[in-house]
N, C-alpha and C positions, 0 to 999 in steps of 0.2 A: 603306774598309770600307762595305759596303752596310747602312745602318741599317734597312732594311725586312726584314732577315733576322736573327732571333734564335734562341737555342737554349734548349730547355726540358727540365728533368729534375726528378726527385723521388726523395728517399730514402724517402718514405712510401708509394709506390705501385710495385708490380711493373711495371705497364703503362708507367709513365713513367720507370722507373729508368734505362733507356738513353736518352740524350739524343735529342731530336727537333728537327728543324729547323722553325722557324715563319716563314712568310712573312706579314708583316703585310698584310692585305687592306684594313683600314680601322680608324680610330679611331672608337669609338662612345661614346655618352653613356649613363651610367646615370641613369635618369630621376629618382630620388629624391635621390641624393647629388650629382649633377652631376659625378661623377668620370669621367675618360676610361678606358674599357676598350679592349682590343684584340681585334678579330675576326681570327683567324689561320687559315691553311691549315697543318695540321700534317702533317709527313712524317717517317717513314712513318705512314700512317693506322693506326688500331687498331680491333679488333673491338668492336662496340657491344653484343653480346649481354649481357655482364655489367651493362650500364647500361640494359637494356630497349630497345635500339635495334637494328633489323634492319640487317644489313650493316656496312660500315665507317664509322667517323667520320673525316671529313676536315677538319672545321672545329670549332674551339672558341673560347671567349671567355676572355680572361685579364683578371683583376681584381686590383688591388693588395691584398695581404693585410695590410699594416701601415699605420697612419696616418702621414702625412708622406711617403709614397712615391707617385709619380705616374707613370703610364705614358705620358703625353703629353710628358713632358720628363725622360727618364731621364738622370740625371747620373752615377750610379755603379752598377756591377754587383757582385754579383748583386742582383736585385730578386725578392722573394718574392711569389708570386701564388697566387690561386685559379685552378684550371683548371675551367672551367664548360662544361656542355653547355647550349646554348640551348634554350628551350622549343620544343615541337613546332610551334607556330604562328609561330615567329620568321622574319621576312623578313631574309635575309642583309644585314648591314651597317647595319641600322636600330638606333635606340636600344633599350635593354633595361632591364628591371627585374631587379635582382640576385635578389630573392626568387622570381622565376619560373624561374630557372636551376637546374640541378642541379650541385652541387659534385662533381666527379670526384676531385679530389686537391688537395693543396697542392703547389706547384712552385717551382722556382728558374729564373729567366730570366737568361741570360747573353748576352754578345755573341760568344761563341766556343764551339766544341764542346769539352766537357770530356772528359778521358780516363776510360775506364770503369775501375771499381775491381775488375772481375772477372778 
């Protein structure tokens, strides 16, 4: 199994309800907590209009949602994450501040595509 490919879904968001493929581009460091976040290419991309972004969003940052879960060494799935939009001035793949990102939704990260419940 290719560990650079994970799947993201959310029961809390219509946009992410259908699972999306995430290609891990890079592990990044959150500057305050020193936790590892994931900078991912999300597929299919989604419209940014409802988040104040022109065009489609192809990249998001994933951050662990619960203490004791780490994205640099995932041992068990699912892992619950924040789906974050990087700040406008963000340079792809560089370290980030959580407080500067916009939370898009809560999500669930798995190592396989889950069946849709619809």
